[in-house]
C-alpha positions in Angstrom: 14.9 -18.3 -3.1 17.5 -16.2 -4.8 19.9 -13.6 -3.4 20.8 -10.3 -5.0 23.9 -8.2 -5.0 22.0 -5.6 -3.0 21.8 -8.1 -0.1 18.1 -8.9 -0.2 16.5 -12.2 -1.0 13.5 -13.4 -2.9 11.1 -16.0 -1.3 7.7 -17.5 -1.8 5.7 -17.7 1.4 2.4 -19.7 1.8 -0.3 -17.7 3.5 -4.1 -17.8 3.5 -4.2 -20.5 0.8 -2.0 -18.5 -1.7 1.7 -17.9 -2.3 3.1 -14.4 -1.9 6.4 -13.5 -3.5 8.4 -11.5 -0.9 11.7 -9.7 -0.7 13.5 -10.0 2.6 16.6 -8.6 4.2 18.0 -8.2 7.8 17.4 -9.7 11.2 15.5 -8.7 14.3 12.1 -7.2 14.9 9.8 -7.7 11.9 8.9 -4.8 9.6 6.4 -5.5 6.8 6.1 -3.0 4.0 2.9 -3.0 1.9 2.9 -1.4 -1.5 0.1 0.3 -3.4 -1.3 0.5 -7.0 0.1 0.0 -9.6 3.4 -1.0 -7.9 5.0 -4.1 -6.3 7.8 -4.7 -3.8 10.1 -2.5 -5.9 8.4 0.7 -4.6 10.3 0.1 -1.3 13.7 -0.3 -2.9 15.0 2.8 -1.0 13.7 1.6 2.3 14.7 -2.1 2.4 18.5 -1.7 2.9 18.1 1.3 5.3 15.6 -0.6 7.6 17.4 -3.9 7.2 20.4 -2.5 9.2 18.1 -2.7 12.3 15.2 -5.0 11.5 14.1 -8.0 9.5 12.3 -6.4 6.6 9.7 -8.4 4.6 8.1 -6.8 1.5 5.4 -8.9 -0.2 4.0 -8.5 -3.7 0.3 -8.2 -2.6 -2.2 -10.8 -3.8 -2.5 -10.4 -7.6 0.6 -8.4 -8.1 3.8 -9.2 -10.0 5.0 -12.8 -8.9 2.4 -13.5 -6.2 -0.6 -15.7 -6.9 -3.5 -14.2 -8.8 -6.7 -16.0 -7.7 -10.0 -15.0 -9.1 -11.3 -13.9 -5.6 -10.1 -12.6 -2.3 -9.6 -8.9 -3.1 -11.7 -7.6 -0.2 -10.0 -6.0 2.8 -10.8 -8.9 5.2 -9.0 -11.4 2.9 -6.2 -9.1 2.1 -5.6 -8.5 5.8 -5.7 -12.2 6.3 -2.9 -12.6 3.8 -0.7 -10.3 5.9 -1.7 -11.9 9.2 -0.8 -15.3 7.8 2.5 -13.9 6.5 3.5 -12.6 9.9 2.6 -15.9 11.6 4.3 -18.0 8.9 7.5 -16.1 9.5 7.3 -17.1 13.2 6.5 -13.7 14.6 3.7 -12.7 16.9 3.9 -8.9 16.1 5.3 -6.6 13.4 5.7 -3.0 12.5 3.4 -2.4 9.6 4.1 0.3 7.0 1.6 0.8 4.1 1.4 3.1 1.2 -1.7 3.8 -1.0 -3.6 0.4 -1.2 -1.1 -1.1 1.2 -2.0 1.7 3.6 -5.7 0.9 3.3 -4.9 -2.7 4.1 -2.7 -1.6 7.0 -5.6 0.5 8.4 -7.9 -2.5 8.2 -5.3 -4.9 9.6 -4.9 -2.6 12.7 -8.6 -2.7 13.3 -9.1 -6.4 12.7 -5.9 -7.8 14.2 -4.5 -5.2 16.7 -2.5 -7.8 18.6 -0.4 -8.4 15.5 0.9 -4.8 15.3 3.6 -3.2 17.3 3.5 0.1 15.4 1.6 1.4 12.4 2.8 3.8 9.7 0.6 5.1 6.9 1.9 6.8 3.8 -0.6 8.8 1.7 -3.4 6.3 2.2 -6.9 7.3 3.4 -8.8 5.3 6.0 -11.2 3.2 3.9 -14.3 4.6 5.6 -13.1 8.2 5.4 -12.6 7.7 1.7 -16.1 6.4 1.2 -17.5 9.4 3.1 -15.4 11.9 1.2 -16.3 10.4 -2.2 -19.9 11.3 -1.4 -19.5 14.6 0.4 -16.4 16.1 -1.1 -16.5 17.2 -4.8 -12.7 17.6 -4.9 -12.1 14.0 -3.8 -14.8 12.7 -6.1 -13.1 14.4 -9.0 -9.8 12.8 -8.0 -11.4 9.4 -7.7 -13.3 9.3 -11.0 -11.1 6.4 -12.1 -12.6 4.3 -9.3 -16.0 4.5 -10.9 -14.6 4.0 -14.4 -12.9 0.7 -13.3 -16.2 -0.8 -12.3 -17.0 -1.7 -16.0 -16.0 -5.4 -16.6 -13.2 -6.2 -19.0 -13.1 -2.9 -20.9 -10.7 -1.1 -18.5 -8.2 -4.0 -18.8 -8.3 -3.8 -22.6 -7.9 0.0 -22.6 -5.0 0.0 -20.1 -3.2 -2.8 -22.0 -3.4 -0.8 -25.2 -1.9 2.3 -23.6 0.2 0.8 -20.8 3.6 2.5 -21.5 2.0 6.0 -21.6 -0.2 5.3 -18.5 2.8 4.0 -16.5 5.0 6.9 -17.5 2.2 9.4 -16.8 1.4 8.0 -13.4 5.0 8.0 -12.1 7.1 10.5 -14.1 4.2 12.7 -15.0 2.5 12.9 -11.5 5.6 12.9 -9.3 6.3 16.3 -7.8 10.0 15.5 -7.6 10.7 14.6 -11.2 14.0 12.9 -10.5 12.3 10.2 -8.5 11.6 7.9 -11.5 14.0 7.0 -14.2 13.0 5.5 -17.5 14.3 2.2 -16.2 12.0 2.4 -13.2 8.9 2.9 -15.4 10.0 0.0 -17.6 10.3 -2.2 -14.5 6.8 -1.2 -13.3 5.4 -1.8 -16.8 6.9 -5.2 -17.0 5.3 -6.2 -13.7 1.9 -5.1 -15.0 2.3 -7.0 -18.2 2.5 -10.4 -16.5 -0.4 -12.7 -17.2 -3.4 -12.1 -15.0 -2.0 -9.0 -13.1 -4.3 -6.3 -14.6 -7.6 -8.1 -13.9 -6.4 -9.0 -10.4 -5.3 -5.6 -9.3 -8.4 -3.9 -10.7 -10.4 -6.3 -8.6 -9.2 -4.3 -5.5 -11.2 -1.3 -6.8 -14.2 -3.4 -7.9 -14.5 -5.1 -4.5 -14.0 -1.8 -2.7 -16.9 -0.2 -4.5 -19.2 -3.2 -4.5 -22.6 -2.8 -3.0 -21.8 -5.5 -0.4 -18.8 -3.5 0.8 -20.7 -0.2 1.1 -23.6 -1.9 2.9 -21.3 -3.6 5.3 -19.4 -0.4 6.3 -21.9 2.4 5.9 -22.9 3.9 9.2 -20.5 1.8 11.2 -17.8 3.4 13.3 -14.5 1.5 13.2 -13.0 0.3 16.5 -10.3 2.7 17.6 -6.7 1.7 16.7 -4.8 0.8 19.8 -1.2 0.9 18.5 1.0 4.0 18.1 0.4 5.4 14.7 2.4 7.7 12.4 1.0 9.2 9.2 3.3 10.7 6.6 1.5 12.6 3.8 2.9 14.3 0.7 1.0 17.6 0.5 0.8 17.6 -3.3 -0.9 14.2 -3.7 -2.8 14.1 -7.0 -4.9 11.2 -6.0 -6.0 12.0 -2.4 -7.2 15.3 -1.0 -5.3 16.5 2.1 -8.8 16.8 3.7 -8.6 13.0 4.1 -6.0 13.6 6.9 -8.5 15.6 9.0 -10.0 13.7 12.0 -7.6 10.8 11.5 -6.5 11.3 15.1 -10.0 10.2 16.1 -9.4 6.8 14.7 -6.5 6.1 17.0 -6.7 5.8 20.8 -3.0 5.3 21.2 -0.4 8.0 20.3 -0.9 9.6 16.9 1.3 11.8 14.8 0.6 13.3 11.4 3.5 14.8 9.4 2.8 16.7 6.2 5.7 16.7 3.7 6.1 19.8 1.5 7.0 19.6 -2.2 6.1 15.9 -2.3 3.4 14.0 -4.0 1.7 10.7 -3.9 4.8 8.5 -4.4 6.2 9.6 -1.1 8.7 6.9 -0.2 10.2 7.2 -3.7 10.1 11.0 -4.0 11.7 11.7 -0.6 13.2 8.4 0.4 15.8 9.7 2.9 13.1 11.7 4.8 10.8 8.6 4.9 13.7 6.4 6.0 14.6 8.8 8.8 11.0 9.1 10.0 10.5 5.3 10.0 13.7 4.7 12.0 12.9 7.4 14.5 9.4 6.0 15.0 10.5 2.4 15.3 13.6 3.1 17.5 12.5 5.9 19.8 
């Protein structure tokens, strides 16, 4: 465990037979922030201190990312949700507010279905429900065009090699190139993200998320099944100019939730929502958690 000048601390926490590296700050009710691809805890740097004034904030590097363990298996949604369940319980809590962006949001959706008793409130940031994404990839040409990379990543080994050869340009293009608000990412930020992806074993681990998601077993297990309605209050924040996910994915989301549901579309904002408009996201989170 180490402390930083910013007030947060770094821990390793055992959960679900792996160790997750986590950043923590604050005391009180538990808020868990789940990052997406190709990020790590650092994507929540603007939210941690703001939320920690009122809550205990815990931000894990997801399985396979940055300093967390990188096992060969366990990148399916059931296991990833089990990681977060174990994290909450290991911290001594019976419930948490869960916030997820991108892949972290996909895990958060699944967690809310599978372990509803663990959630107090759910917040999703630019993350489609996994079954909605599957359906849109088949029936929506626009989303299929946006998701071409999901199919490309199914090839073994080659994507890792290609990404490794072009990593600086890929990272800069994803963050600085695709952000709608160009001031959201400095050169230092992209260097930090690149360094995390260069750690041994990270690229193969994080690409396994996509390979598992599009595996025949996953499709067969989910196709034609209606998810159990989510029973906790849910807030969805969505940057309208997301280059990865069509806004059509937000349609009918309310049907997935039997509790209160609120969708807020944020103008002039892209996929990296909590980094492009951090003050807006912080305000929405605090208002939702402290009504």
